[in-house]
N, C-alpha and C positions, 0 to 999 in steps of 0.2 A: 686404713686406706678408705674404708667405707665412709668415715667422717669427712675425709677430704673430698670425696665425690659429692657428698651432700652439700658441702659449702661451695664447691665449684658450680654445681647446678643452680644453687640459689643465687649466686652472683651473676651467672649468665642469663638467668630467666628474665631479668629486666633489661637486657641489652641484645635482644634478638638471638639469644643463644651464644653470645660472644663474651670474651673477657680478655684482659691484658695481664701480662706478668706483673705489672705494677699494682693493679687492682688485687690480684691474687696475693701478692706480698702483704698488702694491708690487711688481709684476712688470715695471715699466718701460713700461707701456702707457698712453698718454695718452687724454684724453677725446676729442680730435680723431680719433685712430685708431679708437676705439670708434664714433664717429659715422659714420666712413667705412664701417666693417664693417656698420653698420645700413643705410646707403644701398645697400650691395651685397647686402642680404638675407642676410648671414651671421649677423647678430645682429638681435634685435628688442628695442626699448626697451619695457619693461613699466611703468616708472614712474620717478620721479626717482631717478637713480643706480643703477638695476638693469636689467640686460640678460639676455636669454635667447637661447641658440642656437636657430636656427629648427627644429632637430630635437628640441628639448626636449618631453617629454611634457606634455600639457595638464592632467592631473589634479592638483588642488591647487596649480597653478602660481602663482596669485595669492597664496595663503596662504604659500607658501614664499618668494616674493619679498618679501612684507611682513615675514616673520620675519628674513630676511637684512638688511633695511634697518634693523632695530632696532640692529644692531651691525655696520655695513657693512665695517669694517676687518678683522674676523676671519672666517676661513673657517668653514664649517659643522662641519668636523671639530674645529676648535679649540673651538668653542662647545659641542659635544655632550659634551665631556669632563666638564663639570659642567652638566647640562641644567637643574637646578632654579634656577640663577642666571643662565642665558643668555637668559631670555625664553621663556616657555612658552605654548603655545596653550591658551586657557581659555574658560570661559563658553559662549556659543552656538557659537563656532567649534570648541570642544572637543567639544561634543555632536554637531555636524555631522561632525567627523572620526571620532568613534566610531560614526557612523551611527545616532544615537539622536534621536528626536523630529523635529519639523519647525519648530523655532523660526526666526524671521526672522534671517537671517545676512547682513545687508547690510554688516557691518563685520567686519574681521579683529580678533579680540580676543586679547589676550595679558596675562599676569601677570608682573610683574617685582618683585624684592625692593626696588627703589628707585624713587623717582618719576622719570618720564621724560616730557618734553614732545616731541611730534612734530607737525610741520606737514604730514605726509603724509596725504592724504585716504584715507578708508576704513580707517583703523587706530585702534583704541581700546586704550589701555594701562591696566591695573588695577595697583594696588600691593598686594602681598601676599607674605607669607613662605611659602615652599614647602620641604618636606623632600623627600628622595629618594623616600620612600614615596608622595608626592603626585603623582609624575611617571612617566609611561611613554612609550614611543616608538611612534608610529603613523605609517606612511607616511614614515618617516625624520625626523619632526618630534617634538620634545618636547611632550607634551600632558598636561594634568591627567587623573588617573584618573577613571573613571566616577563613583566615590563623591565625590571632591573636586569634580568638575564640577557634580554635583547640588547640593551644599552651596553652591557659589559662585553658582549660578543663583538659589537661594532667597535668599541673602544680598543679591544685587543687586536683589531685588524682583520677580522674574519670577512670573507667575501660577502658583499652586500646582497648578492642574489641568494646565497645560502641563508642569510639572516632573513631575507624577505620571505623565503619558504616557511621559516618558523613563524613569522608574523601571520602569514596567510593561514596556516593551520590553526593558530590560536584564535584568529578572528572567526574562522568558520565554526570552531567549537565554542565560541563565545566566552573564552577565558582571558581575553586581553582587553584592557581598558585603554582605548586609543587616546583619550585625553591625558591619562597618566603617562602613557608611552611618549606622547609629544613633549611633555615636560622633561622627561628623562633624556630624550634625544636632543634637547635644545643645545647643550654644550657641544654636541658633535655635529651640528648642522653645517657650520662653515667648512669643516673638513670634507664634507660631501657636497659642497657647492649649493647648499640650500640656505634660505634666509633664516629659518627657525626650525624648531623640532617638529611642529605640525607639518610643515612642507616636506621635511625629511621622511616622516611617517607616510605621507601621501605618496612620495616618490617610491619608497620601498613597496608599498601596497600596489602601486602601478606595475611594478615588475612581475607581479603574480596575478594581474588582472583584477585587483580588488580595490583600486582607488575609487573615489566617488565618481570621477568622470567615466571610468571603465564600467562601473556598475550601472550608471545611468544609461550608457549606450547599450549594454546587454539587456537591461530592462525594457528600453524603448523598442528593441527589436523583437521582443517576445510577445506572444498573444496576450499574456496576462498584463504586460506593461502597456500594450495598446489599449486594453480595456480600462486600465487605471487612468490613462490620459483622457479618455472619453468621460469617465466619472469626474475627473478633475475639472474638465471644461464645463460640465453641467453644474458642478458645485459653484464654479466661478460665476456662471450665468445666474444661478439662484441667488447668490449673494449680491450680484449687481442689481437684479430686479427688486430684491428685498429693500435695497437702499433707495432705488429710484421711485417705486410706486407710491410710497407714503408722501412723496413730494408733489404728486399731481392732484389737482382738484378734478375728480372724475367727471363732475358735471360740466366743467369747463372743457375738459378733454373731449367728451362726447359731443358737446356743442360745436367745437372746432371741426370734428370729423363730419358732422352733418352738413356743415357749410360747404363741404367739398362735393355734395351731391346736388343734382337738379331736383329741387323739392317738389316741383309739379309732377315730374316723372316718378319720384319716390312715392308720393301719396297715391298716385294713380295705380302704381303696381302693388301697393300693399292692400288696397281695398278688396280686390278679388279673393284674397286669402281669408277673409273674415265674413261671418254673418253680420253684415253691417247694421241690420235692424236691431239685432240683439246687442251688438257692441255699443252703438250710439245710445240705445236705451239705457244701458248700464252707466255709460259715461254721464248722461244728462242728469241721472239721479244724484251723482256725486258733485255736481258743479252748479253754480248759478249760470244757467245756459245763456242768458242774455249777455252777462259779462264775458263768459268764455268765448262766445261767437264774436262778440265785438272786438276782442283782443286777437282772435285767430285770423279773421278775414283779411285785415290789412297786410298780413304776412304771407298770404298765399294767393296765387293766381288760380281762382276756382275753375277757370275754364281748362286748366291743365292738371287738375288734381287727380286725374286718372292714372298718373305715373308712379304711384307709391309702391307698387309691388317690386320694382327693381331695387329700391333701397332695402326692402325686406330681404331680398335675396342677398344683397351685399352685407347686411347686418348678420345674416346667417353664416356668411363666410368669416366675418369678423369675430363672432362669438367663440368659435373654437380656439382662435388665437388668444383671446382674452383668458379663456379657461386654462390654456397651456401656460400663459404667463403667470397666472395665479398659482398653478401647481409648482412651477419652477421657483417662484419667489417665496412660496409658503406665507404670503401676506394676504390677509382677507381684503377683498374689494368692498366698496361701499354697498350698503343694502340695496340701493336703487339699481346699481349696475348688476348685482347678483340676481335681483328679481327679473331684470330685463333678459339676462342670459337664460335663466330658467324658463321664462315664458316662451322663448323662441322654440325650444324643443319639447314643450309640454304636451300632454295628451289633449288638453282643452284646445290648444292651438290647432293640433292636427284634426280634431273633430270639427273645428270651425272651417277648415279648408274643405273637408268632405261635404259640408252642408251649404256650400256656395250655391245661391239660387238667383242672384242678380248680377248683372254686369257692372263693372266699375263706372261706366258712363251713366247708367241709370241712377246709381247711388249718388254720384256727384250732382246730377241734375236735381234729384230730390232734396239733397242737402242745401243746394243753392236756393231753391224755391222756398224752403222753410224759413230762410232768414231775410228774404226780400221784403221791404216795407210795402204795405197795401196802399192802394190809391183809391180814394173815393171822392167824387166831385172835384177831382183835380187838386185835392188837398192831401198832403202827406200826414198820416196819423201814426 
């Protein structure tokens, strides 16, 4: 008897502590010997032709015993070599094994590629073709994937709302591939008044508030969603300005802006903000003054040149806007415009404002006198 116990234990060890009478017979163990081991509490009879070692774990024990009974002569190892043809846990039993939903699971359901009649109670067999991609292994048992399970449940006529709950749980846990699900639901779409599998998946998700439209609405109403909207708008503005700014000739743009100002008032209002003696001195060193003055004077009404400071004030208001555009677009402006922006707020400019000693009218008069032609003996020289 000790030898029989050893052989039984070895056989059950690779099958979650389970064995069938057909497997025992292949090892030379009779039904009578199995019955005696059951009487001695070494084995427990789970059902017709299936025994379990008393130390076998209880989780999914009934489902495992039912799976073994579908092909009792072969071991679990032999059958798992080709799991898609060995009998696969499916439908409500598969959903329960995946931990999805709360469907009534009073029968152990399996799918086989061929028809099979069974007189065993509590077992339901479906006929269906399964590929290797339709099957995965959970708790050591071959089981239909989450996506195939959902399609099987709908095909079998289960309530769409119950199936939607399963989809919702799977989506929240990140175990369902919606693209794969849409493909599997495509043959069932017309039955549920949907044009295709993708629309059917979206409809089922909407029943549990997880459709794209429902999620967009929920997100839009949340503080985080509103922040994302603002970020999206700023990103869109950034991309827009990034595309726009390289298309502008900044020199031409600034020129057009200046045409909108009263140049006499502009020049008059700018001069009080500078030490004009120092500024003009530095400018004259950098230019051919005769040529410069000759080009400048026809363009200005020197009697109204005292209005430049108003344009300075306007340019100070413009420069922050340019800086903001530059930040949004992440596009570098031209060197000349950057220099102008920097100069407006520089320390040197502020120091020039503090050292103002002459009025704009006096500065304008002196500048005008410096360029007037001298008259001697009535002859221009």
